[in-house]
N, C-alpha and C positions, 0 to 999 in steps of 0.2 A: 680534639677537632670534631666539628660537626660532620655528619655523614654527607657524602656527595649526593645532591639531589638526583632523583631518577629522571631519566630522559627518554623521549621517543627515539628508539635506535633503528627502526626499520618500518617501512610502509610497503608491505608485500601485497601484490595483486594477483588475481587468478581469473582466468576465463572459464567459467563453469557452464556447461550446457547439458541439457537432458533431452532425449529424443521423443518428446511428447507428441510430435506430429504424427507418429506412426500409428497411434490409436485415435487420432483426431481430438485428443484432450486439449481443451483450450480453444477449439475452433469457433470462429464467429464470422460475421458477414464481411468484416474488413481484414481479418487475419485467419485465412482458412487452414493454415498448416504451421502453427507456431511450435518452435522448439524452446521450451521454457528455459531461461538462462539467467545467470547472475554474474554481474561484474563485481567481484568479491575483493574486499580489502581487509588486511590485518595490520593493526598498529601494535608493534612489538616494543617493549621497553626493557630497561636494565633494572627495574624495580625488584626488590627482594621478594615481593609476593608472587612474581612470575605472571601476573595477570596481563591479558591482551585485550585490545578492543577490536571487535569484528563488525563489519558493516558490508552493505552491498546495495546495488540497484538492479532492477529487474529489466530484462529485455526478452525478446522472443527468438533469438538465434543469430542470424547474420547481423553484423554490426556490433555484437558484444565485444569484439576485440577493440573497436573504436571506443566504446565506453570504458574499457579497462585502461586503454592508453590515456584517456582523459583523467581518470583517477590517479594514474602514475605521475601525470604531469604536475600534480599538487604536492609531491613529496617534499619539495624544498620549503614549503610553508610549514611542514610538520616536524621534520627530522631535527633532533637536538633540542626540542622544546621541553620545558619542565612538565612532567606528568602531573605534579601537584597543582601547578598553576592552571593548566588546561582543564583538569577535572573540577577545580574550584569554580571555573567560569568558562564553560564551553562556548559561550557567546563570543569570546575573544577570537577563537579560531574561526567561527562562523563569519564574523565581521572581516577578518583578514582575508579569508578565501573569496568572499563575495566582493570585497573592496579591491581586489587586485585589479589595477586599472587596465592592464593589458588583457587579462582574462575577461573582463567585463565586455570588451568589444565582441566576444564570441557569444554573448547573450543579448543584453544583460539579464541575468537571473532567469534563464530559460534554457531548455535544450540540454545537450549532452554534458556541457560543463556544469550546469546547475545540478544535474543529477549526480555527477561525480562529486561535487561539493557535498551533496546530501549524503552520499555513501560514507565519506570521510567523517562528516560531522556525526552521523549516526554511530559510527565506530567509536568515536570519542565518548558519546553518551553511554554506549555499552561499557566502556572501560570505567567511566565515572560511577555508574551504578554497581558494577562489580566491586569497585574499591569501597563503596558504601555498604556492601553486603546486602543489597536490596534489588528486587526486580525493578525494572525501570518505572512501571506504573506507580509503585510505592515510593520510589525515589522522588518522582515528580509530585505525588500527592502529599508527601511529608515536607516538601520544600517551602521555605518562606515565601509568601506571595510577592514581596518586594523583590526578592532575588529572581523569581520567575519572570517578573516584568522586565528585569534587566536583561533577560535572555532574548527578548523579542525586539526585532528591528521594526520600528514604527514608520520608517520612511515610506512614503506613498500611501499609507493607510491611516494616518493620523486624522484625516478628515472624516473617517468612519469610526475610528476607535482610538481614543487617547490613552496615554499611559495611566492616567488617573482612572479612567473607566475600566481599563484592564485590571488595575489593582483592586478596584471596588468589586469586580466580578469574582476575582480570586479570593478575596477576603470573605465575601458572601458565601462562596463555595465551600469554605472550611466548616461552616455550620452544619452539623450533622454528619460530617465526614466519617467519623468512627463508626457510626451506625451503618452507613452505606458500605463501608469497607467490610463489615461483618456480613452484610447481605451478599456482597460480591464473592466473598470467600465461600459462603454456603451454597449460593445458587449459580454463580457465574454470570457472564454477560451474554445476552441473547444473540444468536447468529442466524443467518439464513444461508441456503446453499445453492450454488450454481452447478453443482456436479451433474444433475440430470439434464441440463439445458444446452450443452454445447451443440453448435449448429450441425456438426458432422454426424451426430448420433442418430441411429435409426429410431423409428417410433417405438419399437419394442424395447429398446434400451432406455429411451426416455421414460416410458411407462414404468419399467422396473425400478429405475433409480428414483423417480418421483415418489412412488409408493414407499420405497425404502426410506426416503428422507422424512416422510410423515411418521413412519414407524420409529425413526430415530429421534423424534421429538422436535423437528424443525416446524415452524409455523409459517415459513415463507420459503419459496423457491424462486429461481430466476431462469428465464429462457432467453437465449440469443435469438434475435430476429433481424430482418432487414435485407436478406438476399432475394427472397421470392415471396410475394404476398400470399399466394395460394398455399405455399408450403407453410408459412407462418400461421395461417388460419387453421390448417390441419394440425399443426404441432400444438398450438395453444389449446385447441379443442381436446386433443389427446391428453395434454397435461392436466387440464381442468377436470376432465373425467377421472383421471388417476388420483388426484388429490382431493377432490370434492370442493364444495363451496366455501368451507370454513377456513381454508389455507390461503394466505396471500400468494399471489403470483406476480412477479415483476417481469418486465421485458427490457431487453438491452440491445440497442441498435449499433453500438460501437461507432458512432459518428457517421453512420452510413448515408443519411438523408440530407437533402435540402430542407429548408424550413417548411415549404408547402407539402413536400412529400411526408415529412414527419407528422404533420397534422393529419393528412389523409390516411396514412398507414395506421397511426395510433387510433383514430376513429374506427377504422375497419376492424381493429382487434378489441375494441371496447366491450363487445358482447361477452368477452371472457374475463371481464373485471380485472384488468391489470392494475396492480397497486401503484406502480410508477413505470414510466418510460425513461430509460437511462441513456445518456449520451445520444439524444435524438439528432444532433447536428454537430458541427465543428465546436470543439471545446473553447475556442476563442470567440465565438459568436454570442456575445452577451445579449444583444437585443433580439437575436434569433431565438434564443432560449426563452426570453420573456414573451415573445409572440406565441411560441408553441405552448407555453404554459397557460396562457390566457385562452387558447383555442381548444385545448384538449381536456380541461378540467371537467370532471373531478379526478381524472387520472393525474397523478403527480409527476413532476419533472425532477429528475435527479441527474447530477453530473459531478465530475471532480477528478476522476483518476488520471486524466490527461490535462487538467488545468495546471499551468506551468508555475504559478507563483501566487503569493497572498494578494497581489494587486488585482488579478483577474477574479479571484474569489470575492474580494471586496466589491467589485463591480457587479458580479452576479447577485450578491446580496442587496446592494443598493438599488438595483433595477427590479428587484422582486422577480427574478428570472428562474429561481429554483425553489422547490419545496423540500428537497433533500440534498444535503452537501456531502459529497464523498471524498474525504481525504484519502491520500495515498502516502504510505510511509516512505516511499523511495522515489517519488516523482519530483517533489520540491526539495528545498535546501536543508532537509534533515529535521530533527526534533525542534529546533528553534523556530523554523518557519511554520511547522505544523502547530506549535503553540499559538502563534499569531492567528492561524486560520481557525483553530478551535475557539479562541477568544472572540473572533469576528462572528462566528456562528452563534456563540452564546449571546453576544450583544444583539443580534438580529432575531434571536429566538427560532433558529432553523435547526432541525435535528441533523446530527452527523451519523451517517451510515457508511463506514469506510469501505473502500475497494480493497479486496484481498485476493487470495488465490496465488497465482504465480509461483515463484520460488521464494518461500520464506515471508511473503507479504502478510500472511495470517499471523505468523510468529511475531512480526513487528507491530502491526497496527493494533493488536489486541491491547498493548500497553497504553496506547494513546486514548482509546475509548474508555478503558478502565480508569485512567487518570481523570478523564472528563466526567465520568459518573461520580467518582468519589469526591473530587475536589473542585469541580467547575460547574457543569450544568446540573449535577445532582439528580439526574433522572435517566432511566432507560426507556421511557415511553416513546414509542415509534422510532427506536434506535436499535439497529441490528448491524452486526459485522458480517461481511461476506465470508463464506467458508467454502473451500474447495478441497477435496480429499486427494491432493497431489503432493508428493515429494517431501512430506513432513519427516519421513524416516531419515532424512539426510541431516537433520539438526539434532544437536545434543540436548536441546530443551524444546521438543516439538509441542505444538498445541495439543491440548486435551479437550475433547468435546464430550459433554454429558447432557443428554436430553436436549439437544439442540442449543446448548450454551457453551461458551468458552469458559473453561476453568481458569481461575486466576493463577498465573505463573508464580512460582515461589522461588525459583533459582535466581541468583543475582544476575543482573545484566538485562540486555534487550532481546534475549532469546535468538540472537543472530548467529551464533557459532555453528558452523557446519562441521560434521564429522570428518576427521582427517582422511578416513578411507574413501569418503565421498569426493573430497577434493582430489585425491589421487586417481580415482576411477574416471571422473567426469570432466577433468580439465581438458580443454580443447586446444590443440589436436593430439596432445601427447599422452593424455591419461589412458588407462588401460582400456576403457570401453571404446573411446574414439580411435585409438591406435589400431585396435583389432577391427573395428568397423571400416575404417578407411583402408586398411590392408585388404580386407575382404572385397571391398569395392574395386580396388585396383586390380586384384586378380581376376574379378568377374568381368570387369568392363574395360580394363586397360587404362583407366583414368579414375580420378577421385570422383565419388558420387556427387551429382549436382541436382538431383531431383528432389521430390518430396521426401522429407525425413532427414536430408542432409543438413547439417548445421554450419556449413561452410560459409 
């Protein structure tokens, strides 16, 4: 008798939160007190190899439970399905989840449900790469171009990128791939750091961390701006004095401004030579980004971490609205949709500089940029991955930085697996950290804490 095929036996979810607001880590003009969090999912199987697929999406505290519930609502699409069939064609699950006619009413392809789909789809890719005994970047780079094209949903983007054009890009990207892989393994992929630039940091802390970034080999840093222009002028001057003229400095408004404000504010900071202005206005305002780009040149315009799907990215590219495209590994519908976005960027010749930081976003997105370098765009010119030195210790395969570069991961999978002890400690509200924290708050105040730092 042939062996019984392995099946998905459980879709386990976790509400994981970290109290980053207490040191103002991650603070910006729109999000002054974030508690970095992960709506986390594990696909368990009855396969003899015991492998699991891990995925998550990123939030900043309150509402993480809503995101977890959205992921849990997808269980019925996954339970009982063949591990072999899903790993051989992750696009089938991607299409089934996005194609659920009733779930589509909650989007379509945007918001909480789309991010939940991304978490589950990413967990499947993690499982597929583990079963292939390859890190995800290598799994994608080694894949047959025709198969990769089959993983892309061309609905709504075929007017900008056809399947044949995507195939041509991927086939062209294979030329010289082995040489680029050798370069990647030796040198890594360039990064930039936001660690000095959180809005809540003092000037002294900004200066110390900016100088440390340069000493660590980073050639670009980023500052959060947008709350107060006088403060931003002072902080940009402080940062520029700390890093000198030869280091790039980007600024990030986190969607704070109207279009006219973005132009005025960016021009006011132009004396400090910002390399790009990031998220200057609403991520949905394609024409607004185009107007800002025209008005603030030569400062570049970058956006993407809150762009909700490939269709909006298509429009930003068609409208000539951005100089830098910032994918996010956990905002859109998983690896499949990010493949579409990377292909669109390659078609339009726009460099991809991913958003990272958060909980595990550095761990995930490095794989996508490394695939892009090895097997698609073939270059790291003007391409950098954001790096923030937060929370990496909670992952079994954390990012490794060397002289401002991401070291290529070698462990199989998507680098998404969190340590069991971290899950046990930071699950909200019953994990060891939060149970103790909430108990202390109850004793001290007679009620659960609701102020800054509480992740309720």
